[in-house]
C-alpha positions in Angstrom: 107.0 106.7 117.0 105.8 108.3 113.8 103.6 105.8 112.1 100.3 106.4 110.2 98.0 104.0 112.1 94.7 104.6 110.3 95.8 102.6 107.3 95.9 99.1 105.9 99.2 97.3 106.1 100.2 93.8 105.1 100.7 91.7 108.2 101.7 88.5 106.5 101.4 86.5 103.3 98.4 84.3 103.3 100.4 81.1 103.3 102.3 82.2 106.4 99.3 82.0 108.7 98.2 78.3 108.8 97.7 76.1 111.9 100.2 77.8 114.1 100.2 81.2 115.8 102.5 83.9 114.3 103.9 86.8 116.3 104.8 89.9 114.4 105.5 93.6 115.4 103.6 96.1 113.4 103.8 99.9 114.0 105.7 99.1 117.2 102.8 96.9 118.5 103.1 93.2 119.1 100.4 91.2 117.3 99.5 87.5 117.1 98.0 86.2 113.9 96.0 83.1 113.6 93.1 81.4 111.7 89.9 80.1 113.3 88.4 76.7 112.5 86.8 78.2 109.3 90.2 79.5 108.1 89.3 83.1 108.7 92.3 85.2 109.8 92.3 87.2 113.0 94.8 89.4 114.9 95.1 90.1 118.6 97.4 92.0 120.9 100.3 89.6 121.5 100.2 89.9 125.3 98.1 88.0 127.8 96.1 90.2 130.1 97.1 88.0 133.1 100.9 87.9 133.3 101.8 89.4 129.9 103.3 86.3 128.2 103.1 86.7 124.4 100.1 84.8 123.2 102.1 83.7 120.2 103.9 81.3 122.5 100.6 79.5 123.2 98.5 77.6 120.8 95.2 77.7 118.9 92.4 75.5 120.4 89.4 75.4 118.1 88.4 79.0 117.6 90.4 80.4 120.5 94.0 81.3 121.4 95.2 79.6 124.5 97.9 81.3 126.5 101.0 79.1 127.0 101.5 80.2 130.6 98.2 79.7 132.6 95.8 78.6 129.9 93.6 81.6 129.6 91.6 81.5 126.3 90.7 84.4 124.0 88.3 84.5 121.1 88.9 86.4 117.8 87.4 89.5 119.3 90.0 89.5 122.1 87.6 88.5 124.8 88.8 86.2 127.5 86.3 83.3 127.4 87.9 80.8 129.8 90.2 80.8 132.9 91.3 77.4 134.1 90.4 76.6 137.7 87.5 79.0 137.9 84.0 79.3 136.4 83.9 83.0 136.2 86.0 85.2 133.9 87.2 88.4 135.6 85.3 91.5 134.4 87.1 93.3 131.6 89.5 90.5 130.9 90.6 90.6 127.3 93.1 91.9 124.8 92.9 94.2 121.9 91.7 92.8 118.6 92.6 94.3 115.2 90.6 94.5 112.0 92.0 92.1 109.4 91.1 91.3 105.7 92.5 88.6 103.5 93.0 89.8 99.9 95.5 89.4 97.1 97.3 86.6 98.9 98.0 88.9 101.8 96.5 89.3 105.3 95.9 93.1 105.9 95.7 94.7 109.3 94.5 98.1 110.5 96.4 99.1 113.6 94.5 102.4 114.1 90.9 103.2 115.0 88.9 100.1 114.2 85.8 102.1 113.4 87.7 103.7 110.4 88.8 100.3 109.0 87.1 100.4 105.6 88.1 97.4 103.4 87.5 99.5 100.3 90.7 101.5 101.3 92.9 98.4 100.7 95.1 99.3 97.6 94.7 97.3 94.4 97.2 94.5 94.1 95.0 92.3 91.9 98.0 91.0 89.9 99.0 88.8 92.9 96.0 86.5 92.5 94.8 87.2 88.9 94.9 84.0 86.8 96.0 86.1 83.8 99.2 87.0 85.5 102.1 85.1 87.0 103.3 86.8 90.2 106.6 86.0 91.9 106.5 87.0 95.6 108.9 87.6 98.3 109.6 89.1 101.7 112.5 90.9 103.4 113.0 92.1 106.9 114.6 95.5 106.6 116.9 97.0 109.2 115.8 100.5 108.3 112.9 102.9 108.8 110.0 102.2 106.5 110.1 105.7 105.0 113.6 105.0 103.7 112.3 102.2 101.7 109.4 104.3 100.3 111.9 106.9 99.3 114.0 104.2 97.5 111.0 103.1 95.5 109.9 106.6 94.6 113.4 107.6 93.3 114.4 105.0 90.7 117.5 106.9 89.6 119.4 104.6 91.9 118.8 101.6 89.7 121.6 102.7 87.4 124.1 102.4 90.2 122.7 100.0 92.8 121.3 97.5 90.4 123.8 97.7 87.5 123.7 93.9 86.8 119.9 93.5 87.0 117.6 96.5 86.6 120.2 99.2 85.8 121.2 100.6 82.5 122.7 103.8 81.2 120.4 106.8 80.8 118.1 106.3 83.8 119.3 109.1 86.1 119.4 111.6 83.2 115.9 110.9 81.9 113.3 113.6 82.8 110.6 113.0 85.4 106.9 113.9 85.3 105.7 114.1 88.9 102.1 114.6 89.9 100.3 114.6 93.3 96.6 113.5 93.4 95.2 113.6 97.0 96.8 110.7 98.8 98.6 109.5 95.7 101.8 110.5 93.9 102.6 109.5 90.3 106.1 109.6 88.8 106.7 108.9 85.1 110.1 108.3 83.6 110.8 107.3 80.0 114.3 106.3 78.9 114.3 106.4 75.1 116.4 104.5 72.6 118.8 102.9 75.1 120.1 99.4 75.7 117.7 97.3 77.8 118.7 96.4 81.4 119.8 92.8 81.9 116.6 91.5 83.4 114.5 92.8 80.5 117.0 91.7 77.9 116.7 88.2 79.3 113.0 88.3 79.3 112.3 90.1 76.0 115.0 89.0 73.5 115.3 92.6 72.1 117.5 92.9 69.0 118.7 96.4 69.7 117.9 99.5 71.7 114.6 99.9 73.5 112.2 102.6 74.8 111.9 102.0 78.5 109.3 103.1 81.0 109.1 103.4 84.8 105.6 104.6 85.8 105.3 104.8 89.6 102.1 105.1 91.6 102.4 105.6 95.3 99.3 105.3 97.6 99.7 106.6 101.1 101.2 105.5 103.3 103.4 102.8 102.0 102.1 101.1 98.9 103.9 101.3 95.5 103.0 100.0 92.1 105.6 100.3 89.3 104.5 99.7 85.8 107.9 98.9 84.2 108.8 97.6 80.8 110.6 97.9 77.5 109.6 97.9 73.8 111.7 98.0 70.6 112.9 101.6 70.1 110.6 103.8 68.0 107.6 101.4 67.9 105.2 103.7 69.8 105.3 102.5 73.4 105.1 106.0 74.8 102.0 106.6 72.7 100.3 103.5 74.1 101.4 100.8 71.7 103.3 98.2 73.7 102.8 95.4 71.2 106.6 95.1 70.6 107.5 95.1 74.2 107.0 93.5 77.6 105.5 94.8 80.8 106.1 93.9 84.4 104.2 95.2 87.3 106.7 95.6 90.2 104.5 95.9 93.3 105.6 96.7 96.8 104.0 97.3 100.1 105.9 98.2 103.3 104.8 97.6 106.9 106.5 99.6 109.7 107.9 97.3 112.4 109.8 99.7 114.7 111.3 103.1 114.2 114.3 101.5 112.6 112.9 98.4 110.9 110.1 97.3 108.6 108.6 94.4 106.8 109.0 94.5 103.0 106.5 92.5 100.9 106.8 92.5 97.1 105.4 90.7 94.1 106.6 90.9 90.5 103.9 90.2 87.9 103.9 89.5 84.2 101.2 88.5 81.6 103.5 87.1 78.9 105.0 83.7 78.4 102.9 82.3 81.2 103.8 78.7 80.4 107.5 79.3 80.6 108.7 78.1 84.0 112.3 78.9 83.2 111.4 82.5 82.7 109.4 82.5 85.9 112.5 81.3 87.8 114.8 83.7 86.0 112.6 86.7 86.8 112.0 85.6 90.4 115.8 85.3 91.0 116.5 88.6 89.3 113.8 90.5 91.3 114.9 89.0 94.6 118.5 89.8 93.9 117.8 93.4 93.0 115.5 94.0 96.0 118.0 92.3 98.2 120.6 94.9 97.1 118.2 97.6 98.2 117.8 96.0 101.6 121.6 96.1 102.1 121.7 99.8 101.1 118.9 100.7 103.4 120.5 99.0 106.4 123.7 100.9 105.8 121.8 104.1 105.3 120.0 103.6 108.7 123.3 103.0 110.5 124.7 106.1 108.9 121.7 108.1 110.0 122.0 106.7 113.6 125.6 107.8 113.8 125.2 111.3 112.3 125.9 114.2 114.5 123.2 116.7 115.5 124.6 119.4 113.2 124.5 117.1 110.1 122.1 118.2 107.4 121.2 116.4 104.2 120.2 117.9 100.8 117.5 117.2 98.2 118.1 116.8 94.5 115.8 117.0 91.5 115.1 113.2 91.6 113.5 113.7 95.0 110.4 115.4 93.6 108.2 112.4 94.2 109.7 111.7 97.6 109.1 115.2 98.8 105.5 115.1 97.6 104.8 111.8 99.4 106.4 113.1 102.6 104.0 116.1 102.6 101.1 113.7 102.3 102.4 111.7 105.2 103.0 114.8 107.3 99.4 115.8 106.7 98.1 112.3 107.7 100.2 112.2 110.9 98.9 115.7 111.9 95.4 114.5 111.4 95.9 111.6 113.7 
């Protein structure tokens, strides 16, 4: 399995991990998530060291996880601290624990070398808990390789075709790209000038005519994408930095590999305008979820097609793939280093 393991991934949204245990597969590894009595999240290998029952089928008892088969108990460090029917715990009894950090309404996990798990490497998704922003959130389970979803987010020329009723509008695929690689980041800028606004932005911004539209993508290895997207009345200087006659939405995405052919897709869509308008919040949440759900269907079909392809089949690259190819080079380098 080709996964970058020395990296932070989102294991769950914070609200998902409450009193119960949650089992989740991350980078082809079974993990159980829970909170201790103080509410601090933890993650262990989801497999009892006695007879291999998933620990997620057990329960939390105080600060420990109790296996649902024979009652062995494990602390947040993965150490077996109790075995029913005997006073002595067998030497070496335990399961792997994983570094976790709770930040931005997410629980992050580091599936690689625990000694390299620096919390400062967690990407910035401050919009998700910043009181000056409203952030709609969502999750999809995707029946496709995680890299296919990263590719999708780095090549937004597809919005003109896949998201015609929400994010799409004429002129996107023909607009020039500015692609830059900076260490473990790739930045892709696209401006669509003097065109009609897409449906979602038209509904949110009440534009009287054409707009100047931007899609400014920032990818941080291995799977984290921030898209600064918006529209302003055409010719009012948005490209030069004046967005006063427009609206901005940060479309933020983070993808966690599950298996070679599936992944977890966490997203949040943030805005800093009309914060006291619940109808707009509902409208944007529905529009974003609908659009991203369209991507999920496309990716599943793409994965099935890849699986059925003959050995001699070869794909091609096009100009819009510039950012995708740069990101894949970064990933190849990270995989080689591991």
